[in-house]
VMD Tcl script that draws the C-alpha trace (Angstrom):
set ca {
  {100.56 82.08 96.47}
  {96.81 82.63 97.29}
  {95.60 80.65 100.41}
  {92.17 79.57 99.62}
  {91.44 77.54 102.58}
  {94.03 76.64 105.43}
  {92.23 75.12 108.48}
  {93.45 75.84 111.88}
  {91.69 73.50 114.31}
  {91.74 73.70 117.99}
  {90.29 71.15 120.30}
  {87.58 72.41 122.83}
  {86.28 70.98 125.95}
  {83.10 72.31 127.54}
  {80.63 70.96 129.88}
  {77.52 72.54 128.18}
  {76.83 74.04 124.82}
  {78.18 77.63 124.64}
  {77.76 80.01 121.64}
  {80.87 81.91 120.26}
  {81.03 84.76 117.94}
  {82.84 84.97 114.59}
  {85.96 86.74 114.12}
  {88.61 87.77 111.67}
  {92.26 87.90 112.80}
  {94.91 89.67 110.36}
  {98.32 88.07 110.24}
  {101.28 89.81 111.47}
  {104.98 89.16 110.47}
  {104.14 88.08 107.07}
  {101.11 90.13 106.30}
  {98.34 89.74 103.70}
  {96.55 86.73 105.41}
  {93.26 86.53 107.43}
  {92.20 83.68 109.68}
  {88.25 83.62 110.04}
  {86.16 81.76 112.41}
  {82.50 81.69 111.65}
  {79.86 82.02 114.72}
  {78.57 78.88 116.26}
  {78.20 76.77 119.22}
  {80.76 74.93 121.51}
  {79.05 71.47 121.67}
  {79.20 69.92 125.20}
  {82.14 67.57 125.53}
  {85.09 67.77 123.17}
  {84.67 69.79 119.90}
  {86.73 71.79 117.28}
  {86.98 75.28 116.27}
  {88.16 75.84 112.71}
  {89.56 79.00 111.45}
  {89.98 79.46 107.75}
  {93.12 81.41 106.44}
  {92.72 83.28 103.21}
  {94.46 85.91 101.36}
  {97.92 86.48 99.53}
  {100.87 86.82 101.62}
  {103.25 89.55 101.30}
  {106.53 87.79 101.40}
  {107.80 84.63 102.99}
  {108.44 83.50 106.51}
  {106.19 83.31 109.62}
  {102.74 84.61 109.82}
  {101.32 84.87 113.06}
  {97.60 84.84 114.28}
  {96.64 86.38 117.89}
  {93.63 84.11 118.44}
  {91.26 84.71 121.34}
  {88.28 82.78 121.94}
  {86.23 82.11 125.31}
  {88.60 83.94 127.33}
  {91.65 81.88 126.13}
  {94.29 83.19 123.91}
  {97.39 81.96 121.90}
  {99.46 82.70 119.03}
  {99.46 80.58 115.90}
  {102.52 80.71 113.56}
  {102.05 79.59 109.98}
  {105.05 79.17 107.86}
  {104.80 80.79 104.40}
  {106.97 79.27 101.70}
  {107.00 79.81 97.91}
  {104.09 77.91 95.85}
  {106.41 77.57 92.91}
  {110.25 78.25 92.18}
  {110.74 79.12 88.46}
  {113.16 76.64 86.72}
  {116.06 78.20 84.87}
  {113.94 77.67 81.77}
  {110.88 79.27 83.15}
  {110.96 82.12 80.41}
  {111.44 79.62 77.65}
  {109.02 77.11 79.10}
  {106.19 79.89 79.07}
  {107.15 81.54 75.84}
  {107.84 84.86 77.57}
  {109.49 87.74 75.84}
  {112.30 89.85 77.31}
  {110.87 91.83 80.29}
  {109.86 91.60 83.87}
  {107.15 89.27 85.24}
  {105.37 88.06 88.38}
  {107.23 85.48 90.38}
  {104.69 82.90 90.94}
  {103.11 83.06 94.28}
  {105.03 86.38 95.44}
  {104.12 90.05 95.48}
  {107.67 91.08 96.65}
  {109.52 89.05 93.76}
  {109.60 89.26 89.92}
  {111.43 87.46 87.22}
  {113.53 89.11 84.71}
  {113.61 87.35 81.21}
  {116.50 88.36 79.12}
  {118.25 87.05 76.00}
  {121.87 87.33 75.90}
  {123.79 86.23 72.95}
  {120.76 84.21 71.59}
  {120.32 82.39 74.80}
  {116.97 83.12 77.03}
  {117.70 83.51 80.84}
  {115.60 83.59 83.81}
  {116.64 85.75 86.64}
  {114.52 86.07 89.89}
  {114.69 89.50 91.78}
  {113.39 90.61 95.17}
  {111.75 94.10 95.44}
  {113.07 96.35 98.28}
  {111.49 96.11 101.65}
  {108.21 97.76 101.92}
  {107.37 97.17 98.10}
  {105.82 94.80 95.75}
  {105.69 93.84 92.24}
  {103.07 95.62 90.37}
  {102.34 93.28 87.25}
  {100.37 96.22 85.44}
  {103.43 98.68 85.56}
  {106.11 95.81 85.84}
  {107.85 97.83 88.48}
  {108.40 97.44 92.36}
  {106.07 99.80 94.12}
  {106.32 101.10 97.66}
  {103.23 99.81 99.51}
  {102.12 97.63 96.64}
  {100.67 94.08 97.86}
  {97.20 93.68 96.42}
  {96.10 90.17 95.67}
  {96.44 89.08 92.04}
  {96.29 85.63 90.23}
}
mol new
graphics top color blue
foreach p $ca { graphics top sphere $p radius 0.5 }
foreach p [lrange $ca 0 end-1] q [lrange $ca 1 end] { graphics top cylinder $p $q radius 0.2 }
display resetview
């Protein structure tokens, strides 16, 4: 799953207008995501800061972002779940021949399409820890995790 824009909003209270720098914070835990804040100004009174999360998560679980602005710090946790779970008929529905294919939304998973006694089956698999499924080689490769569509 590719996060295009996932806003993280924070309520800010300032007595006067104050400038803040932009920043990019990489995720920990589930890696592959970046929370980005564009530079701007805190308005006097109440306002919001909005970070935009983009990227392709490497796996599922909790992506954590260590945010620090204006002398204040916090950790924001985002739960990463699969965007799509292939059905048992995925290979048939997509017209895929036997072989290994990208599991929709995951770098660390793949689908094996196999025909046994004339019946097409869809079997999901997970690559070993620290590796990802490379759709070009159709193999799990150590350190692989580049974004793809």
